[in-house]
N, C-alpha and C positions, 0 to 999 in steps of 0.2 A: 240304361244299356248294361246288361249283366251276363250276357252269354246265352240267352234263351235261344232254343232251336226248335223248329217245327218240321213236320213232314206234311206234304200236301198231296191229297188224292183228288182225282176228278173221275166221277162215275166208277169208283172202285179201283181205278188204276193209279199207280204212283206217278204224280206229275213232277215232283221234286222231293227227293228222299231226305234232304237235310239242309234246311235254310237257316243261317244265322241271322237272327233279328237284330237290327241296329237302330240307331236313332233316326235314320233316313228311310223314306219309302223306297221299296224295291218293286220293280215291275215284274209280274209273272204273267205271261200270255198263255191262255189256254184256249183250245178249240172246243166250242160248245156244239153239241148235236142238237138237232131240232127237237123241241119238247123240253122235258125236265132234265136238268143237269145238277148233280150233287157234288159240291166241293166240301172236302173234309180236311180240317187242320188238326193234326195230332201233336200234342206237346211232347217233345222228346226229352226235355229236361225242364228244370226251373231256374237255370242259371245260378248265379251266386246269391240271389235274393228271390225267395218264393213270392208269388206264383209266376208262371209263364204268362207274360203280358204282351199283347199285340193289338194292332188295329188293322182292319181291312177296309179298303176303299175299292169299290167296283165301278168301272167306267164302261160306257158303251163304246161301240166302234167309232163314234164321233168324238170321243174324248170327254163326254159329259158324265159327271159323277152321278150314279144312280143309287148307290147304297154305301153306307159307312157304319161300322160297328167296332167295338173293342171287346177283348176277352181277357179273362183271368183263369188260367187252367193249371191244374196240378199235372205233374209228369204222367204220361200215359193217357190222359183225358183227351177228348176230342170235341171240337166245335164244328158244326156243319152249316152249310148255306145251300139252299136250292135256288137255282136260276132257271127261268123258263126262256127258251129261245123260240121266237115265233118265226 
């Protein structure tokens, strides 16, 4: 935990402009449209120790984990995830 911050976009719109990443998981609820949905995570900084590091876990509406991944990003870089809602 070193002060990493990210901005989250859903389908091109800002869902959260500035999230401080901590050692605990944070819930971010997003409404998905039918079909393809693109989530983008932009590293706003690299905290006090490079790079910006985070983990994402995606859960369905029943609370079942359906995806998990980690990233290492430099400031200004983006990671994206496409989710299909049927």
